[in-house]
C-alpha positions as CSV (number, residue, x, y, z in Angstrom):
1,X,37.0,58.5,7.0
2,X,36.4,60.1,10.4
3,X,36.2,63.8,11.1
4,X,39.2,65.6,12.6
5,X,38.7,66.0,16.3
6,X,39.9,69.3,17.9
7,X,40.0,70.1,21.6
8,X,39.7,73.7,22.5
9,X,40.7,74.9,26.0
10,X,39.6,78.5,26.7
11,X,38.2,80.1,29.8
12,X,36.3,82.9,28.0
13,X,32.9,81.3,27.3
14,X,32.1,83.7,24.5
15,X,35.3,82.9,22.6
16,X,34.9,79.2,23.3
17,X,31.4,79.2,21.7
18,X,32.6,81.3,18.8
19,X,35.5,78.9,18.2
20,X,33.1,75.9,18.4
21,X,30.9,77.5,15.7
22,X,33.8,78.4,13.5
23,X,35.4,74.9,13.7
24,X,32.1,73.0,13.3
25,X,31.2,75.2,10.2
26,X,34.6,74.2,8.8
27,X,33.7,70.5,9.2
28,X,35.6,69.7,12.4
29,X,34.4,67.8,15.4
30,X,35.0,69.9,18.5
31,X,35.5,69.2,22.2
32,X,35.3,72.2,24.6
33,X,37.0,72.7,27.9
34,X,37.1,75.7,30.3
35,X,40.4,74.7,31.9
36,X,43.5,72.6,31.3
37,X,42.5,70.5,34.3
38,X,39.0,69.8,32.7
39,X,40.8,68.7,29.5
40,X,43.3,66.5,31.3
41,X,40.7,64.6,33.4
42,X,38.5,64.1,30.3
43,X,40.7,61.3,29.1
44,X,40.4,62.4,25.5
45,X,44.0,63.3,24.8
46,X,44.6,60.1,22.8
47,X,41.5,60.8,20.7
48,X,42.2,64.3,19.4
49,X,44.0,65.4,16.3
50,X,44.7,68.9,17.3
51,X,44.6,71.0,20.5
52,X,43.9,74.8,20.6
53,X,44.7,76.3,24.0
54,X,44.7,79.8,25.5
55,X,47.8,80.7,27.4
56,X,46.1,82.6,30.2
57,X,44.1,79.9,31.8
58,X,43.5,79.6,35.6
59,X,45.5,76.9,37.2
60,X,47.6,75.1,34.6
61,X,48.3,77.7,31.9
62,X,48.5,76.9,28.2
63,X,52.2,76.5,28.0
64,X,52.2,74.1,30.9
65,X,49.4,72.2,29.3
66,X,51.4,72.0,26.1
67,X,54.3,70.5,28.0
68,X,52.1,67.9,29.7
69,X,50.4,67.0,26.4
70,X,53.7,66.7,24.5
71,X,55.1,64.4,27.3
72,X,52.7,61.7,26.1
73,X,51.9,62.9,22.5
74,X,55.0,64.7,21.3
75,X,53.8,65.1,17.7
76,X,50.2,66.3,18.5
77,X,49.7,69.7,16.8
78,X,49.1,72.4,19.4
79,X,48.0,75.9,18.5
80,X,48.3,78.5,21.3
81,X,46.2,81.6,21.5
82,X,46.6,84.6,23.8
83,X,45.4,88.1,24.4
84,X,48.9,89.2,25.4
85,X,51.0,90.4,22.4
86,X,54.3,89.8,24.1
87,X,57.1,88.5,21.9
88,X,58.8,86.7,24.8
89,X,55.5,84.9,25.7
90,X,54.8,83.9,22.1
91,X,58.4,82.6,21.8
92,X,58.1,80.6,25.0
93,X,55.0,78.9,23.5
94,X,56.9,78.1,20.3
95,X,59.9,76.9,22.3
96,X,57.6,74.6,24.3
97,X,56.5,73.0,21.0
98,X,53.5,75.0,19.8
99,X,52.9,74.5,16.1
100,X,51.5,78.1,15.7
101,X,50.6,81.0,18.0
102,X,47.8,83.6,17.5
103,X,47.1,86.8,19.3
104,X,43.4,87.7,20.0
105,X,41.3,88.9,18.3
106,X,41.8,85.8,16.2
107,X,42.0,85.9,12.4
108,X,39.5,83.1,11.6
109,X,40.9,82.3,8.2
110,X,44.5,82.2,9.4
111,X,43.4,79.9,12.3
112,X,41.6,77.5,9.9
113,X,44.6,77.5,7.6
114,X,46.9,76.6,10.5
115,X,44.6,73.8,11.5
116,X,44.4,72.5,8.0
117,X,48.2,72.6,7.7
118,X,48.5,70.2,10.7
119,X,46.5,67.5,9.1
C-alpha cells in the first residue's frame, strides 16, 4: 500500500517547512510549493491524494486554485488555510468546494484529523 501523497501550497517558508515536518511525522508523503503556479506546472495534480492551500497566495489565490483543481479532479479533498479570520472568505472557500478550512495559527491535531477524514 502506497503512502498518501499531500501537496501543500503556502508562500510562508517557515509554515511550509513546519507543515512538511508535521505531515511527514504523521506518515504522509509531502510535496511543497510556494505558489499555485508552481503546483500547477509541476504536473503532479493526478498523483496527489489531498491538497492543502493557503488562500493568500501571490498570483493565483487559494480559492482560484481550488476551482482549477476541481475542474479536473472534482472529488480531490482540498483543505484551505488562511490568516484572515473572515467568515465571508471562509464561506467562499467552502462554496468553492473546500473540504475544510482552518485559520492560522493552525491546530495541528485538527488538521491531521481533517486529513485522515478525507482518506
